[in-house]
N, C-alpha and C positions, 0 to 999 in steps of 0.2 A: 505494501500500500505507500503511496506515495502524495501525499495527504500535505494540508497545513499544520504548524503546529499547534497553533492556535484558532480555532474552527472563525468562520467571519462572523461578525454581528448582521451581516446583511449578505443577502445569497439573493440572483437571480437565476430560476430556472430558464431554458429556453429550452422548451420541446412544443412545435408549433402543431401540431396534427400527427395523424389523425384522431378519428375517437376512439380506438383501442390503443393507440399509441401514448394518448393521454392519461388513459385509465391505467395502463400499464405503467407508468411513472408515479402515479401519486403514493401508492405505498412507499415508495424511497423518501418522497417529500415527506411524506408524513413522520415517516421514521425522524428524519430531520427534526421536524416541527416538535415530537414527541421529545426527541434528547434536547432538546434548545430551544423550549418556551419562547423567550425573549427574542429568538432571532428575527429579524426583519425578512419575507420571503418573498419575492416578486415572479411572477409568470409570465411570458411572452409567449401567444398562441393564437392563433388565427381566430374572425371572428367567429365561424361556424361551430366551433368548439368551447366556444366560452361559458355555453352554459354547463360546461363538465368541473367547473372549477365555482362558478358564481351562477345565482339563480337569475333570470332574465332582466327583472327590475330592480335588483338590489345595487347597491355603488359598488364599484371596484376596486376601492380602495379603502382605509380606514379599519376601525376595530373591528375583528372577524364576528361571524357569530353564524348561526346554521344557515345561512342565505350564500353564505364565503366563510367555510368554515377552516381550510387548508392555508392559504395563504394572504398575506395584506394587500396586493395588490394583482391586480390584473390587467394587462399590457397586452392590447390587441393589434394584431396586423392583418394583412389581406393581400398575400404575396402572390396568388392567382393574378387578382383584378392588376396589381401594379406590373406583373410581368405581361399582361395584356395593352398595358400603355404606361411602357416607362418614359416616353419622353414626354407628356401631358404633365402641364404647373400640377392638376391636383394630384398627381402622383407623388411629385417630387414634396410638395404641401404635407402631406399624409406620411411618408417616409420620415421627413425631418421632425414632426412632431413626435411620432413615434420614439423616436432616437431622443429627442429632446425629453421627454417625460420620463425616459429609462435612465438618463444620465443625472439626470435633477434628483432623480431618489439615491445616486451615488453607491451605487453595492460594490461593496468590497473583494467579490467573489462572483463569478458567473458558472453554472454548469451546464452544459450542451449534453441534453439526454438525446439527441437526436441524431448527430454524427453526419449530418448533411452541411454540403458546401453551403446553402441556403442560410442555415442553422451557427456553422461558426461563424460566419461572415457576421451575421448578425450578434452573435456573440462577442466579436472582437471589437465590434463598432458602439455598443455599448460603452465603452473606455474603462474598463476593469482591469487592474493589471495582473488579475489571477483568473484565468480562465479553465476550467477541467474539461476532458473530452475522454473519450475512449481509446484508447492508444489505436484500435483496429476498428477506426469507423465506418461506419456505412458506405460514406464517399470516401477515399482515404485523401486527397486534397484537404478534408476539415481538419486532417491533426496539425496542420501549418499554423493555425490561428491558435492554438492553444499553449498555454505556459506551463500543464500541466497534463500530460497524456498519459489515462489510466489503464492498466491490466485490467481489465474486469473479470468477474470470476462468476461458473454457475451456468447452468445447461438452459432454465427459461429466462426470458426476458426481464421480469418482472427481478430476478435474482441478480441477474445482469448490472441492472439499475441501482439495486441494494448496494454492490459493491463499490461503485462509482460514487453513490451519497456516501458511505463509510470512507473516500478517500477525502472526502469534502470535510468530513467530519474531524481525520484524523484519528478515528479509533474506531472499534466496532460497534455496530449499533443494532438494539432490536428490531426483531419486524414485525412489519404493522401491516395492517388492513388499507386497503383503500379508502380516502374522506372523500365524501360527496356531497355536493350540495342540496339544501331540504327548501324546494319551492314551493310556496303555499298556493300559487296560483293553479302550478302545475299539478299539485296535489288533488287540487280540487277539480281541477279538467278532466285527471283520471279515473276518479270519481264517477265523472258521468260517462265514462267513454266504454266502462266493464261494469258489469252486473254484480254487484256482493255477494248474490245468490247461489252464483255459480263459479265454480272453480276455473280458470283460466291457464290455458297453454300458449306462449307466444314463440309463435315461428316466424325466424325472418330467412326469406328467400334469397335476400340481394346477397351481393358479393362484388369485393374489391375490384377484382377482376375476372375474365371469363373463363379461365383454368381453374376457378376456384367454385364456380357457379352449379349447383346439383342442379338436375331439373325439375321446370318449374311443378310438371304434372306430377312429379313423386312428392312433392312439397303437399300437394293436395290429395294425393293417396292418404299420406300421412292423416293430414286435417280431418279428411273425413271418419277416416279411423278412431279418430281421439273421438269425435263429436259422437260417434257410435256409442263410444264408453261415458259420456255423459257428460263432458269436459267441454267449454267454449275453446276454440283455436281462433289464437287471434291474430290475422295476416298484416306483418307490420312492413311498411316501405318507404323507403327515402325517396327522396327528388332525383327523377329521371327512372324512378321503377315503378310507375305505373302500370303499366303492361305486363311488366313480370307478376304483378300482385293483380290484373286481371286473370293471367294464365293459371298462377294458384286457383283464385275461385274459382273459374269455369271447373278445372277438375275435381273441385273439391264438391264440385253439386251444390255450392253456396252453402256450405258446414260454415267456412270461416267467414270471423269477421274484420272488412280490411280496417286497416289505422295506419294513418300518416299523421305525425306528430314533432313538433318540437323536439329538442334536445331535452331539455328540463323535462318536458311532458315523457317522453321516454323514460326517464329516470323514476319518475314516479310509477308509471305503467308496469314497467319491472319490478317494481318493490313488490308488485301484488301478484305476482304470477308465480303458477305453483310450479311449471317449469318453461325451460328456454329448449328452443330447437333451431340449429342454425349452423352457418359454415362457419370458416376464420374471417370474423368483422368486428366491429365496433359492439355491436349492439350483444354478441356474445360476451366478449370481457365484461361489458356493463352488467350483464347477468352474475355472472362469477363475482365480483366485486360486489356483487348484493346479495352473495350466499343464496343465487337460484340454482337449485340442480341444472344441471344442462347435460342435455344429446348433442354431439359437436361432430358436424359432417366434414372431415379434411380428405384433401387431395394433394395438392403439390405443397403446402406450408408442412413445418416440421412441429406436431404438436409438444415435443419434448422442448421446442423452444418456444412456441406461441400459441401453447392448448390454453383450456381453462385453467385458471390457479387456483386453489384453495377454496374449491368449492367439490361438492359433489357431482360427480359426471361420470359420462360414458363417453367416449371419443372412437369414432367409425373411421376406419384407416385402411384401404383395403391395400395389400402387399403390393399391387402393381403400382401403385402412386411413389415417384421419386420426387423428393425436395428440389425444388428450381424457386430461384429468387426472379430472376426475369419475369415479367407481367406479360405472358403469351396468352393467344386469342383463342387457342384452340384448347378444346374441353380436355382436361386429366381424364388420362383412362381407367384411373384406378379408383376416381371420385364416380363414374359410371359403373363402376362396379357395384358399390351401396346401393341394395335394393329400399322400395320404401318397406317392408316387412321386418328388415334389420331395423330400420328408424322406428318404427313403433314397437317393435320387440324392445328396444333399450328404453324407449321413453314409457313405457307400461311398468319395467324393472324400477326406474327413478321414484316413477308416481306411488309405487307398492311402499316404498320405504318411508321414513319420517319427514317431515320437514324441514327445511335444510334452516 
C-alpha cells in the first residue's frame, strides 16, 4: 500500500458513471466516511447519475442527511454533451464553472476510481497536489496524471475499489455496505407504482451493449411463469428501451407491468422488490446494494469481477461464454444457451428462501 502518512482532511472522488460503477464505488467511499467522519468528501459525476448520491430536490452541498448521506458535495458534469459541442461558448462556460466549483473547495487529495483518460484529466485539472489512481487503470494513459499509482487487490471490483480507498487512508479499513440516498418524493411515487398487496419481482431486460442482451421473448416467458405463481412482474426499462420493453410485454402476454422511472424512483422501487432478474447492468448492482436477492444472467462479462456483491444470488453463466471487454454487437453464444426454464427455476429457489 503506497498511500499518505496522514489521511487528507478533504477528498474529491472522481467516478463519473455509469450507475453500476457508481454503486460499486460507494462501499469504498462509505469505508472512508466511517473511518474519518469529519473528512470533507466531494464526488464528481455525470448529471444523469446524480440521484445515486443525492435526492433530486435536495441540496448538492452542505450538511449531510438521508437525502445526501454519503458525501458533503456533489459536483455535476455532462461530458457527453460537452464532447458533442466542444467549441461552443456554453460548453466552455460549463466546464470552467465546474472546475471553479471544485477548486474553490480546495480538496487536499483526489482519487480517480474510474481509471479512464477523461476521469484522470478531470482529477488533475482539479488542482490538487495529490491524485490517487490505479496502477493498471482501464485506460493506461490515465496513469500519467496520478501522483500515487496504487496496485489494487481483490477479484471483485468492489474489493478493488476498497483497496484503493485503503491507500488513501494509509491503513486497512473495515468493509462497509453501499450507502444510497432516501428521496421522500421518489418513495411516494414508488408506492403508487406497485400494489402493496402483491409481492413483485423486478425484471430488467436492458443491457449496456448487445452481447450482454438476453432475448426479450425469454424475459417474457419468465414474467409469464412468475405471474402464474401469483407474483407481479414489473418490467423496468430506461431511455431508448421502449421497444425492448414492448417486446417483453408481448411475449409475457400482458403479464408484466411496464415501468420507466428516474434513478431516485428506481432506488425506491427496488427497495420494495422481492427479487430482481436481469443481466450485468446498473439496476442489478443497485438491487444487490439494497440487499434484494438477484438472479443474474451473465454472458461476456466476468461475474467474479462484476457479479452481484454481498447478497443472496444465483448467477447463470454458460461455459460457452468467454470474458470479453470490447463492446461488440454480436450476441454472446453462451448467453443464448441460458433457457427461460433455468431462470424461472433460479427465481423460485430464491423466492422460497427467507427475505433478504
